[in-house]
Backbone as a ProteinNet text record, in pm:
[ID]
protein_1_A
[PRIMARY]
XXXXXXXXXXXXXXXXXXXXXXXXXXXXXXXXXXXXXXXXXXXXXXXXXXXXXXXXXXXXXXXXXXXXXXXXXXXXXXXXXXXXXXXXXXXXXXXXXXX
[TERTIARY]
86.7	10.2	90.9	39.5	112.7	30.6	84	8	0.4	-89.9	-110.3	-103.2	-43	-35.5	-139.6	-250.7	-361.8	-330.4	-322.8	-289.4	-389.5	-375.3	-470.8	-515.3	-477.2	-534.2	-435.3	-449	-349.1	-425.5	-332.5	-388.9	-301.3	-357.2	-283.7	-361.5	-277.9	-323.6	-309.1	-390.9	-373.8	-413.8	-300.5	-311.6	-384.4	-489.3	-569.5	-559.7	-519.6	-502.8	-414.6	-319.1	-243.1	-263.1	-308.3	-339.4	-209	-228.4	-118.7	-65.2	59.3	119.6	87.3	38.7	3.7	118.9	193.8	301.7	238.5	302.2	261.6	381.3	476.6	591.7	697.7	816.4	920.5	952.6	948.6	972.7	876.3	747.3	636.5	535.4	473.1	360.1	252.9	129.6	7	-31.2	-56	-84.9	-203.5	-304.5	-420.8	-407.5	-421.2	-407.1	-542.9	-589.8	-709.5	-660.9	-717.5	-710.8	-801.4	-761	-841.4	-766.4	-814.4	-753.8	-820.2	-756.3	-790.2	-764.2	-867.6	-844.3	-885.1	-794.3	-816.6	-789	-873.2	-834.4	-821.9	-781.3	-752.1	-888.2	-999.4	-1120.7	-1181.6	-1109.9	-1164.6	-1289.7	-1306.9	-1410.1	-1366.9	-1472.5	-1446.6	-1342	-1253.5	-1175.8	-1274.4	-1242.6	-1322.8	-1242	-1325.2	-1256.5	-1309	-1202.7	-1228.2	-1169.2	-1243.6	-1195.8	-1132.1	-999	-933.2	-858.8	-907.9	-860.8	-786.3	-669.3	-588.1	-533.3	-493.3	-417	-290.8	-171.2	-39.1	22.7	100	191.5	334.2	412	550.8	629.9	776.5	875.1	991.3	1071	1191.9	1299.1	1373.1	1486	1611.9	1723	1857.1	1861.6	1870.2	1884.6	2011.5	1995.4	2099.7	2190.6	2314.7	2406.3	2378.6	2403.6	2388.2	2488.8	2600	2695.7	2647.5	2583.7	2520.8	2404.5	2321.7	2216.9	2264.9	2365.6	2432.3	2485.7	2541.5	2586.4	2481.4	2357	2253.5	2162.7	2144	2079	2171.1	2201.6	2316.3	2261.1	2123.3	2072.5	2073.1	2144.4	2165.4	2040.2	1940.8	1812.7	1741.4	1744.1	1665.6	1732.1	1878.4	1955.6	1932.8	1919.3	1885.8	1749	1644.9	1510.1	1503.6	1575	1573.1	1629.4	1741.3	1810.3	1707.9	1654.7	1574	1438.1	1388.8	1264.4	1296.7	1414.8	1443.9	1520.7	1552.6	1634.9	1582.1	1445.9	1395.2	1387	1442.9	1444.2	1314.3	1216.7	1084.8	1065.5	991.1	955.2	811.2	727.5	590.2	591.8	524.8	521.8	392.2	276	147.6	56.3	-39.4	-143.9	-273.6	-379.5	-510.7	-608.9	-707.7	-809.3	-901.2	-936.6	-1029.4	-1166.8	-1267.8	-1407.6	-1493.1
-108.1	-12.3	132.1	216.6	349.3	466.5	556.1	678.6	771.6	861	947.6	1095.4	1118.2	1250	1289.6	1234.2	1261.2	1166.8	1231.1	1133.4	1040.5	905.7	808.4	747.1	769.6	715.4	653.9	521.2	434.7	381.5	357.4	300	184.4	97.5	-18.4	-51.9	-74	-126.8	-269.5	-356.9	-504.3	-534.8	-584.3	-624.3	-773.2	-778.2	-902.2	-992.2	-909.5	-965.3	-880.2	-948.4	-881.1	-935.5	-869.9	-930.7	-962.9	-1022.6	-1063.3	-949.6	-923.4	-783.6	-804.7	-681.2	-664.7	-577.7	-641.4	-558.8	-445.7	-321.9	-203	-175.4	-246.7	-233.9	-140.8	-127.9	-37.7	-45.6	-180.8	-199.6	-149.8	-137	-94.8	-196.6	-194.6	-302.8	-235.2	-296.6	-234.3	-357.1	-322.5	-422.4	-383.4	-463.1	-430	-487	-404.4	-437	-420.4	-516.7	-510.6	-519	-444.5	-445.3	-358.7	-374.1	-296.6	-208.5	-81.2	0.1	-14.7	-31.2	-33.9	108.6	156.5	280.5	253.4	270.8	226.1	354.8	383.6	500.2	422.6	514	452.7	453.4	474.4	480.4	341.2	237	98.8	80.3	159.8	138.2	31.7	-17.5	-109.6	-29.5	-114.4	-51.5	-20.7	91	117	44.1	-3.6	-70.9	-14.4	22.3	82.6	-9.1	-59.5	-127.9	-23.4	-54.8	36.4	-41.7	-27.5	-100.7	-20.2	-44.1	42.5	-40.3	64	14.4	90.1	18	69.6	42	150.3	144.2	136.2	47.6	29.9	24.4	45.1	45.9	-17.5	-86.4	-126.1	-32.1	-44.4	50.9	-19.9	29.1	-39.7	-8.6	-112.5	-105.7	-19.2	101.5	170	117.6	136.9	108.3	217.2	173.9	266.2	384.8	363	481.2	579.2	526.7	624.3	718.5	651	738.7	821.4	770.4	850.9	987.6	987.3	1108.6	1206.2	1148.8	1243.5	1284.3	1203.6	1232.5	1238.9	1352.1	1362.9	1293.7	1286	1216.1	1070.1	989.3	859.6	773.3	821.8	753.6	761	869.8	901.1	821.1	807.6	745	588.9	543.5	395.7	364	445	441	436.6	530.1	539.4	401.8	359	238.3	120	103.4	4.1	5.2	119.6	120.1	72.2	84.7	39	-85.2	-150.7	-272.6	-388	-394.6	-492.6	-477.4	-348.3	-327.2	-267.2	-222.8	-160.9	-31.1	53.1	183.8	218.8	247.6	282.1	409.1	439.3	566.3	621.6	544.7	596.6	501.3	553.9	479.5	536.8	485.6	540.3	441.9	489	416.1	353.7	218.2	155.7	176.3	206.6	246.5	112
9.5	9	1	-62.4	-69.3	-28.5	48.6	90	-20.1	-22.3	-142.9	-102.3	23.4	68	164.1	168.1	258.6	380.6	496.7	610.8	649.1	653.6	690.6	555.5	449.3	320.2	254.2	222.9	148.2	27.8	-83.7	-193.5	-246.8	-326.3	-376.6	-505.4	-615.6	-729.2	-749.8	-767.8	-784.7	-913.5	-986.5	-1119.1	-1120.2	-1202.5	-1201.3	-1332.6	-1439.5	-1573.9	-1672.3	-1733.1	-1846.5	-1958.2	-2060.7	-2204.4	-2281.7	-2383.9	-2458.9	-2539.5	-2542.3	-2610.3	-2755.5	-2803.5	-2965.1	-3016.5	-3115.3	-3180.4	-3260.5	-3238.7	-3307.1	-3414.8	-3410.2	-3511.9	-3440.8	-3494	-3457.1	-3304.1	-3243.9	-3097.1	-3014.6	-3050.7	-2955.4	-2961.1	-2851.8	-2806.8	-2732	-2759.6	-2686.5	-2600.1	-2462.9	-2369.5	-2298.6	-2266.2	-2191.9	-2051.1	-1950.7	-1812.2	-1732	-1664.3	-1582.5	-1436.2	-1350.3	-1213.2	-1128.3	-1005.2	-899.9	-797.6	-783.8	-692.4	-559	-452.2	-319	-250.3	-197.8	-118.1	17.3	118	259.3	346	441.2	529.4	668.7	765.9	910.4	990.1	938.7	1013.4	1025	996.7	990.6	897.6	803.9	710.6	608.8	531.3	432.8	326.8	265.6	150.4	37.5	-40	-153.8	-252.3	-362.9	-467.7	-600.8	-677	-825.6	-927.9	-1022.8	-1122	-1228.5	-1256.8	-1338.1	-1456.6	-1563.6	-1680	-1775.5	-1816.5	-1895.8	-2024.1	-2109.6	-2229.8	-2225.4	-2228.2	-2207.6	-2349.1	-2382.3	-2513.6	-2436	-2469.6	-2426.8	-2541.8	-2520.2	-2626.7	-2578.3	-2657.8	-2613.9	-2606.9	-2489.8	-2463.5	-2420	-2443.7	-2404.3	-2254.8	-2175	-2026.9	-1990.8	-1923.3	-1892.5	-1773.4	-1772.5	-1660.3	-1549.3	-1432.7	-1315.9	-1343.6	-1395.3	-1402.2	-1513.7	-1610.9	-1711.5	-1649	-1568.1	-1510.4	-1392.7	-1330	-1215.2	-1271.9	-1392.8	-1453.4	-1488.6	-1521.3	-1547.8	-1431.4	-1342.6	-1205.2	-1099.9	-1035.9	-939.4	-808.1	-779.8	-662.6	-682.1	-613.4	-642.5	-624	-535.9	-538.3	-658.3	-717.1	-846.2	-961.4	-958.1	-1052.4	-1041.5	-928.3	-901.5	-957.4	-932.4	-973.6	-1119.4	-1186.3	-1333.3	-1394.5	-1334.5	-1383.7	-1368.9	-1255.3	-1222.8	-1319.2	-1334.4	-1418.2	-1572.3	-1611	-1743.5	-1752.5	-1637.9	-1631	-1725.6	-1736.4	-1822.9	-1972.6	-1996.2	-2143	-2201.2	-2118.6	-2163.1	-2089.7	-2166.3	-2099.8	-2150.2	-2054.3	-2080.4	-2140.9	-2253.7	-2320.1	-2306.2	-2289.6	-2264.7	-2189.5	-2120.2	-2035.6	-2068.6	-2097.6	-2130.8	-2067.8	-2005.8	-1955	-2059.7	-2034.5	-2122	-2060.5	-2134.8	-2086.1	-2116.8
[MASK]
+++++++++++++++++++++++++++++++++++++++++++++++++++++++++++++++++++++++++++++++++++++++++++++++++++

């Protein structure tokens, strides 16, 4: 769970299904993701559940070395996050809701 800046409120996104990637050519793919966002507050109320289904466009990227991102981001925490985010060789370039 992750806080959202409001004290006492936490959220989590639970992925329930990931569709088969659809090639868009040029190292890009479209992927449909279905899941539920849980919103919990500290008042012992039942969690609210929101169905959130999205379509993501991802592209292939060369995974960077930590030394490469460290030179770009002076904050080592940000550098590690940037390196980790691309470690699998993919980058999300758009997310849209599926209605």
